[in-house]
Phi, psi and omega in degrees: 000128183291153182298325179296323179292316180301319180292324182295315180268357174086021181278134182248136175101166184281167177305311183293318187271334186239311189282314179299318176298323177296318178295316180297311182300314187277358174306321180300339181292345174299320179288313184294328180282326189260323190297305181292330180298313179296321176300315182291333181277323192237340195294314181297318176294323177299313181294323186271317184271328185258315184271353171086009178278158173271174183298325174299312181295322178297322176296323178293324178303311181291322179300315182297314179299325179286324177298324177290322175306319181301336178266317182288322181302310178295323179298318183292324179296320176290319183299311187289329178292332187251017181275127174263119180200150177294340180274354185100177185292327194245325193297325186298329184289335174298320175294313183294335183276348190298306180300311178301321181294313183301315179299305187296321182294323176296324182292331179300333186247014184207115178266010177054039175092351186294312180298336183288344180289343177080016179253104189296327181296317180293316179298316180295324180294317179301314181289332171297313179298315181300318183287326175297319178292322178295316177301320179295315180296321179293324177300313181302329183266314187294319185292314176295327180296308181300322183294336181288334195296308183305331181277322177292327185226084183287338185277150189302304184275342168299323177294325176296322179294315176301315179293329176291321173296321178300316180300318178293315182289325172308314181296319179297319177296317177297307186291316183295311183294324177295320178299313178302312182292318181293330178290329177287322185267345185109106184284304183288325183230093185301131181294142171292141187263131170202189183302332181288353182275357184302314181301326178294318178294322175296316175302314178301315181300320180291317179294316184286330179296329177282319183298324178279325191282317187297325180295343178295329179296323178299314180297319181292312186278335186265356182249133181253137174219141185296149178299145178243015185298329184262010185293135177271135182231137175285153180296155184224125176240186183297319175300319178293323177299316179296317184292334176301317182276329176291324177303322183301324182278356167278359176267115181299319182295319177298315181302319178296317178297317184298319180292317178303308185290323182296308182288331177300308185284334175293320176297311186290322180298309178301316184294310186295317183283340177271339187302315181299323178286323180297312183291326181288312195255326183266300178288334181051055178230038183302326181296341181253015183304314183291325178292316179300317180295321175298321177295321177301311180297318179297320183293316181292318178296323183296335181279346184302310179306319178295311181302320181294312181298314181298323178295315181296322188270322185242359179107167188286346183264342198294314185298327175297322180293323185272343186259348182302318179300330177295317178300313182296326178296318177295320178291323181292323180300324179303333182296339183263355185271133178216172176309132182091349178297146179301137185303330183298327179293323175299312180298316179298316181299319177296315181297314182298312182298310187287319180297312182289325182294334179299336183294304179291327175302318178296320178299309183300315181295322185281331184269350180303314178296331184290331184285345175292324178290325177293321174303319178293322177301328181277310194259336183079011183233150170272111182237057182298323183295315183296315178292322176297334178304317185283334174296315176297318180300317183289316184291316183268303192289311184290318179297318178292324181296323178293329174295318176295314179292329175300316180294314178297320183294316179295324176297317180295323181274003173087021181290130185254137179228170175081010183238019181090159186292335188268009178300139180280106177278145175288160178299326173299316179293321179295321176297318178304320181286319177296329176300311180284334187267332183233302190295311178295316178300324178296318180299313187283328179288327177295319177295320176298317181298318180301315177299326179295324181290339180275342182277125191245349189299132177248174178299318178296318177300317180294319178294325180298307184291328173296323181290316178300318174301316179297314181300314180302317182291327184280315187260340187091358175201162179236130177272120186237138172280165177305319181296320181293318180299317178300318176300311181299318181295320181290322180286321187270337185071025181222160175289148187296330181292342181269003186248148173307323188296338186268347181280161177243128179289139181290000000 
């Protein structure tokens, strides 16, 4: 990469020392960007139109997987933080998770003849098990991977570079997996879904489980992490486990990050899981579903250069502040779309939502590593795994929970599936879909934007706390001015006397 190009995009460091490690680390993002994306695009329709479940049963499939996630994610955070290995605390799990992930992802799209028996309760039970296995395998990989970043990239804007590379590779994962899937189902003219589509979904599952799994080998072999074999660990009991996670929420910066990300993913979850039903039954453009999805992906990706530039120039919060109204405009436009509406309205709504949505998404991704440093300011410990648990919880569990609630809501309002795109939905059923596709997303993206305005950490603030932590570790104490004390208290939401940074080692 030429020096002029690196200066243009703000990349710091040589290719070997800076760029190559970013590519290696973020190769795993092909999985994170694509696996859940394909599930959000097709899984609910697969369960309802192909496998014969109603929307309530489909919601139960996802709900059980998420309930299991609520157990495995926190456990994985503690496990990875406390792992002694010559490969480091986190990296080994990326290798160990490859085989379970590949198998479970294939199971999501193939019931091995169980659904052909015609017993919906048995089919639902199978997919509950498959989804729980998939959630576990993804947790084994995702939590340690997220936990590695603060250690790999301690500097404020180097983390932005890593996150920007993650954004690019996420897009590769989303786009690549979508192209593979859409070629199987018909890109220009999306095939109608029914029981005869099962072989297509099985083929897609087989291809994609390899597409997502193989890049994990690049991350494992291309990323370096210090050995943790000699790491000293405090004893841990049940009370200690609970306290590990309670302590995280005593961190004001973390609470703000959590709220931003929580409402952000609630908005996206409702939108993504409702989108397939909206296009099929309200807009009645199912044959153009893959084209509409392509436009959505292109709109989100096109916002990346602007978001990166705004972040470098005005801080990590700015792009979220200015793009939220664009999201709301796209969601509001969907309220006016009905059967027979011009296709251009659908395209404009999709472009506005996805272009605008990238803003808060960029904020959430970029501030996550920084709250780890505030946590160290409070506790004196590096707890990347515990904090990464909540990143995984928000991305997988909260988003999926919205899918589950979407299924329950549509079932409650009498929404009918499995009878073809032209089934006549009642006005009550249509309102239920508009509720999950527009009204609730507008509410949650607005709440997320409010939280963005509350988050105040700047590059200078981050450099200050990193320097104080460094001084404390080297000297046994940190010398702080009144202004630095005020800064620490504002970021942590605690009195300085309650924080590790204010103590002096004997």
